[in-house]
Every structure is written in C-alpha cells, then in structure tokens.
C-alpha positions, 0 to 999 in steps of 0.5 A: 864496178866493171863497165860494159867494156870490161865485161866485153874484154873479159868474156872475149879473153874466157873464150879465147883462154878456152879455147887454146887448149888442144891435144898434141897432134890434133887441130884445134877447134876451127884452125889448122892441124898441128903438124910438128906434133903429128910429124914428131913419131918415133922410131926404133932403131932410127934417131932424129935428124934434121932434114935438108930443105924440101926438094921443089922437083919431085924427080930428075926427068929426060932432057926436054922433059920439065920435072914435076914440081911441088906446087909454089903455093906450098910455102914454108914446110913443117919438117921431120927426120929420121936416120940410121947408118943404112936409112934416112926418112924425111918429112914435109908437111903442109897445111893447105888453106882447105881440102879442095886446094891439097886435092888439086895440089896432089892432082897436078902431082898425079898428073906429072909425076908418070914423066919421072920414069923417062929418066931412070937415074944410074949413079956410079955406074949401076943401071936403075930402074924408076916406077912411079904409082898410086898409093893409098893407105891410113887415109892418105891418097897420092903417089909413089916415085920409086928408084931401084939402083943395081950395080957396085952401091945398090940403093932404094929411094922411094918419094911419096907425096899423098894428101889428106883432108887439107893436109899435104905430105912429102916423105923421101926414103932412103934405105932396103926394103924393110926401111922403106916398108917404115913409110907406110907405118910414119903415114898411119901413126900421123894419121893417128896423131892428125885424127 
C-alpha cells in the first residue's frame, strides 16, 4: 500500500521521465537548446577537428584603439571544428539566459566591431584589408569581420558573431571564397537543428 509521500514521489519521477525525451538538435520543453547536437553538422570534404579555445578578442585594432571583445558574461562555449588541407571552420556557441541578453551581447559587439577595420593585418609582407559588415540569414543576425591578405601567402579569413533568440554563435573560418560560403550553409544547418 502506497503512502501519500510514495504517490507524490512516483508522480514526480513520472513527470521527470516524461520530460527527458528530446529530439537531437532541439530544445527540450522549457530547457536550454541542445547546442552540441546543433553544431554537429556534416561537411563533405571537411573532417571533424577539435577547435582551439574561443578568442575573447574579435580582432586586432590600431594601437590605442580598444579591440572588440566577446562579452565576459559568456562562459564556457560548446564547440565544433572542421578542417581540410586548405580550410578551417571553428564554431563556438552559448545559450544565454534570455533573448534580450543575447541581443545586448550582439549590440555591444556591433558597436565596437567597426574598430576592427582600423588595423588591416599584413602577415608575410602582403597587403591586407579588413571589412566589417552587418549580416543576417536563416534567422541569425549579427556582424561579419572579413580579412583578406594578398601577396606571397594570400589568405581570406572571416569572423562572424551572430544570434538567434537566446543563442549566440561565433564562427571563425579561413580558406578561399568557396570555403567561406560554407559559413552561410553551416549557420543555416545549425538554425534548422535548433528549430
């Protein structure tokens, strides 16, 4: 014969068990999104790799100009990385406590990011150019910092910081133009998995 406490315990266990089922890449009801599953996108021609730790600075700037940083409120990131002999794509994601927090983080970055154009890089003696633009697509909005280095060792790199709802994602990619178009595809796939 069950006591009132026994029935209450069984009911709580039943509710918790019912809430435990989630679809890979989706948010559990009332819980945070499954960022690890969302970031695990397959790319033909790229192999999975461990990305380096996320940079806390979005770019270098001219001396005396404060470099835009990721908000220190963002704690440990969920990460994913892909590479080939010619290209890399590293992704870092955070689930903030609310959409307005993610919006504030992006707002600060968008305000500071134009300073990234103050110091175009020129590694290896090549001429460098850096552009900063707003970007939106597949439900994401944010900012893109693109670096193009010409000369003996030409290179193209892109840093894209975006948000959708409460999720903030940083993508850092390097390669040629075709490789960098994969950033759009990647973010579209992540958005589908989060949806």
